[in-house]
N, C-alpha and C positions, 0 to 999 in steps of 0.2 A: 940589793932588793930595793924596789921602788913601791911605796904605797900609793894607789892609784885613786883619783876622784872620778866618779861616773861620768861619761860625757866628754872627758877630756882626750887630747891626743899627746901620745909620747913618740920621740923619735928614737929608733933602734938601728944600730949598725947592722947590716946583713950578715956579717961574721960573728956578731955577739950572741952570747946565750946569757939572757938575764932573767931574773926572778921578779915577778910582779905580784902584788898582794892588794886585796881589798879588805879593808877593816870595817867589818859589818857593825861592830859594837859601838863605835865612837861617833857615827856619823859623817866620817871623812868623805865617805862614797857619796854623800848626799843626805840631807836631813829627812827626806821622804822615805828612804830606804833603810835607814838603821835599825837594828834590833833593839826591842824594848828589854829593860833589865831582867836578867835571868833565861832570856830566850837564847838557846844554842842553835847552831847550824847541824842539822841531821846528815844531809847529803849535799854535795857540790859537784857540778859539771861545768866545764869550760867549752865554748864553741869558737871557732875562727871562721870568718866569712871574708873572702876576697876574690880578686879576679883569677887567682891562682892558688894552689895549694903548697906553695914552697915554704911558708912560715909554718913551723910546727910547734907542738907543745909536749911538755912531759913534766914529771914531778908535780901533778896538780892534785890539790887536796885540801883538806880542813886544817888549819894551824891549831895544833894542840898545845897547852891542855886546856885552853879556855874555850875553843871551839866556836869563836865569834869572828874568826877572820879566814879568808881562804887565799891560795896562792898557786902560781904555776910558773913555769920556766917557758919562756919563748925562744925560739931558734931560727936562724936563718931568715928567709924572706927575700922578695924581689925589690930592687932598687926602684925608689919613687912610687912604690905601691902602697896604698893605705888599706890595712885590715881592720875589720872590727871584731873585738873579743868580747864575748858575752859570758858572764858568769850566772848561772842559775842555781840558786839554794832552795832547800826545803827545810823548814824550821821543825824544831821538836815540840811545838806546842800541842795541847790535845786535839786542836783542830788545826793541823799543819798548813802553813802559808808556803806559797812558792813565789820566789822573788828572782827578778833579772836585772842586772846591771852590766853596762857596756862602756868600753873605752876603745879607742883607735890608735893604732900602731903605724906611723909613717916610717917606711924603710928609707933610710938615707945614710950613705957612707959618711963616717966622721973622720 
């Protein structure tokens, strides 16, 4: 499992199936996006954008029991293609907030 920083680029082998995680509670994704103390993630969705749809995702969700991190597993992808992966969350606050963070995945044989 890799903890991801917002805006960064990671390299993934096209044959690898890897788990990636955003830690919304500690600010490792970026100081402007972290959650205030006591705020939890109510819902989480991941989106992949690329020139093709060969990189796929599964096992996406909220990391329990704290509900302050999200994760997904990425599979496959086309050699030398860069994909954008976005995580959209909604918080459990009285007036819920919707927040997005993204990172990039470059597919390269290792």
